N, C-alpha and C positions, 0 to 999 in steps of 0.2 A: 594326672594331665587330662585324662578323659573326662573327669568330673568338672574340671575348669572349662573345657570346651563346651560341655553340656550346659553349664550355667551361662556362658557367653551367648550361646545360641538362644537359650531361653530369654535372656535379656533383650536380644535383638528382636525376637518374636513379640515380646511384650511391647516394645517401642512401636513396632510396625502395626500391631493390633490396636494400640492406643490411637495412632494416627488414622488408622482405618475407621475406628469408631467416631472420631471427630469428623472425618469426611462423611460418614454415614449420617450423622446428626445434621450436618450442614445440608446434605442432600435432602433429608426428610423435611427440613424447614422450607427449603426452596420448593419441594414437591407440594407441600401444603399451600404455599402461595400460588402455585400454578393451578392445581385442581380446585382450590377454594376461592379463586379470584378470576378476574378477566384476563385471559391469556391469549397470545397470538399463536398461529400455527407454528411459527419458528421457535417460540418458547417451548411448546409442547414437544416438538421434534428434538430440541436440545436436551430436555429433561429425560426423554427416552434414551438418548445416547449415553447420557451420564449414568442412568440406571443400569444399562448393559455393562458399562465400564466398571462400575462399582461391584456388580455381581461377579465379574471376572477377577477383580482384586480379592474379593472374599473367597472365591474358589482357590485362588493361588495361595493365600495364607493357609487355608485348610490343608491343601496338598503338601505345602512345605512343612507345616507343624506335625501333621499326622503320618506322613509317608516318607518324604524325602530326607529330612533331617535325622529321624530315627534310623533310617536305612544307612545313612552315611557312617554310623558307628559300627555297624555290622559288616559292611562291605568296603574294604579299603579303596577299591576302584571308584566307587561312588564318591567317597570322601575326597579323592584326588581331583575329581572333576566336578566338585560340588557347585562351584560358581557358575560353570557353564550349564549344569543341569537346572540350577535355580532360575537362570535367565530363560532357558528353553521352556521350563514349566510355566513360568509367568506368561510368556508369549502364547503358549498353547492354551492356557486357561482363559486368558483374555479373549482370544479368538473364538474359542468354543462357546463361552458365555454370550459373546456378541452375536454370533451366528444363530445359535439355538434359540435365544430369546426373541430375536427378530422373526425367525421362522414360526415360533409358537404364536406370536401376536398375529402374524399374517394368516396363519391357519385358522385362528379363532375368528378373524374378520371374514375370511373367505367362507367359513362354514356357518356364519350367521345368516339368518333368514331375512326376508324383506320386512316383516313385522318387527323383528328385533332391531333392525337398523332404524326403522321409522320411530320406534319407541326411544331409541338412543338420541335421535335428533330432537324429539319432543322434550326429553329430559334436559338436554343441553340448552335448548331455548328457555326452558323454565328456570334453570340455574342462572343463566345470564340475566333474565328478567329479575330474578330475586336479588342478584348482586347489584343491579341498578336501582333496587328499591321499588320496582314497578309491580312485582308479584309477591305479595306478602305470604309467608308460610305460617299459617295459624297465628298463634300469639308469640312466636319466637322473635326475639330482638336480635337482628343480625348486625347491629351496630352501624356506624358510619361507613359508607363504601370506601372512603380514603384511609380510615384507620379501623379496620375490622379486627376484633379480638380473635385469638387463635381458636377458641371454642367454636365461634361462628364459621371460621374457615374449615374446621374439621367437620362440622355438620354438613356444609355445602359439598365437601369432598365426598362424603359417603351417601349424600342424598340420592344420587342416581341408583346406587346399589339397593338402598332401602325401597325406592320406588319400584325397581324391577322385581323385587321380591313380593310386592303387593300390587296386583293388577288393578285394584280399585283406584290407586293413585294415578296410574297411567290413564285410566278411563276419564278421570276428572281433569287431567291436564290437557287432553286432546282438544276439547272445545275452546280452551284458552289460547291456542296457538294463533288463531286468526284475529284475536283481539288487537285493535289498533295500538293500544298502549304497549302490549307485549312486543308487537312488531317494531314499534318505534324504539323500544329499549334494546332489542336485539341489533337493530341497525345502528345504534349509537346516536340516534337523533333525539331531539327533545320530545316529550309527550305532547307538546303543543305544536309540533311539526304538522303540516297539513296532511294528516291521515296516513293510511298504509300505502297509498299509491306511491308516494315519494320514497318510502323505505323499500318498497318492492323494486322500483326502478334502479335505485342506487346499490342495493345489496344483493337481491336474489336474481333479478333479470339477467345481469351479466354472467352469472354462474350458469344459468340455464342456457344462455346463448353459447357459451364456451363448450358446454357438454354436447349441445346439439351439433355444433360444428365438428367436434371430434367424432361423434356418432355418424354424421352424414359422410365424412371423409372415409371412415373405416367401412361403412356400409356400401359406399360406392365401389371401393376396392374389392370387397367381397363379391358383390354382384357382377363386377367385370370379370373376376376370375371364374365364377360359376358359369357365366355366359360363354366362356371359351372352352368348356369341357369337350364339346363335339370336335372342335379343332384339335385339341390336345389328344383326343382319342385316335384320330386319324394319323396325326404325326407320330405318336408313340407306336402305333401298329406298323407304320411304315419303317420306323427305326428297328422294330423287332424283326420284321422280314429281312431288312438289310443285314442285320447281325447274323441271321440264320444263313444267308447266302454266303457270308464270309467263311462259313464252315461247310459250304456245299450242301446245305439242307433246305428243305421246304417245310411248311407247317405239317404236311402229311408225313414226310420221311423223318421228321424230328421226334416222332412219337417214341422211338426207342430211347431217346435221351430226355424224356419228359421230366423225370425226377430232377435231373441237373438243371433243366431250364426253369422249373418251378422254384428251385432253391435260389437261383440267380434273380428271378423276378421278385421273390419275397425279400431279398436283400435291398431292393429298391422300394420297400414299403408298400408293395402291392399285395392285397389279400387274395392270393390265388389258391383255390382248393387243391387238395392233394390228388384228386382224380381228374385234374384238368387235362383236356386234350390240347396240344399245342396249336391245333387248327381252329380252336373255339374262339372266334373273334368276339362274340357277344359277351362272354365271361371276362375276356381281357378288357373290353370297353368298360364293363361294370367296375372292374378293379381300378382302372384309371379314374373314373368318375368318383369313386369312393375316396381315393387318395387325395384328389384335388379338393373335394369338399372338406375333408379333415384338415388339410393344410390351410385352406382359406378360413375355416372356423377358428383354428388356433391363432392365426395372425390377427383376425378380427377381435377375438376375446382378449388378446394381449395388449391391444392399443390402450394406453392410459389416457384419461381425460385431460385436456389442455387447460387445467386450472389447479389452483392450490388447495381446493376444498376436497373433502372426502368423496369417493366415487358414488355418492348417492345424494339425492335431494328429495324433497317432499313438497306436496301442495300445502300451503299454509293453512287452508281451511279444513284439511284432513280428509278431502274427498277422494284424492288419488293416492295410489300406493307409491312407494319410493321407487326411484330409478336406481337400479343396481347394475353391476357389471354385466356385460352381454353374456348370454348363455353360450356354453361350448357345444351345445347340441344343435 
């Protein structure tokens, strides 16, 4: 009987693995179309989500075949609750892969430098221009833009990685970014369109305007918070004195309970030194100012730009560095 159950489970795993491989092949074909062709931000976001989901399915099948099913033959309790465990494992694996892969990508993006992001934009511009037939790459025949062979798509997909590994390619691409033909190709206009001014106005200027509006709003909020530090210092000191009075204490008589007071103030995210005197108003004010600045900087840095583009742009002529997320310092 055990042998029959083992074979049935093996057959189920074979069917599931075959379906997974078909899904993986379909995903890879679609991925090649996305990275080796002209794609929209929604298409890129969609393929990322599918990739995370497929990774979760692969992890699920691995756990089922290598851990859960073999364990069900050794432990009757697991065998009795096998269906529930299979469902719970699938949910856990899908959630784990989804969250961890997203965090990994976000971490890679957050840790990238300004020059890295600028190079990435240059390479993306070059790929778009190559896809539109405006920027030829050596003697390579990339085929018709509407019916491009898989080999050409594969090359365009790995072209950014090849260029990043060879700094000479990046140096040669940078002067081309301001070329009117390249600019027109990126904007989707005709090469005969009246120069880069039209493309700039229709494509890049709105993005700069949106980012500037987001930055100005966040910056104004940050400056307003910082300008109120002196008022907050006085208010918090008054609150501190009022709290001491509820216990019949003054800053001078509270010295015997300094350790307890310091502990309570630190719970409010105030950086109070261990040897602080409860009557030391200057150090208390410094702690209030430090907390206010940290909170304002955290809110400022967390504000997303109000546009669908990545949080960085660049000057098309390569003279200015990219605009990246606000610093947390």
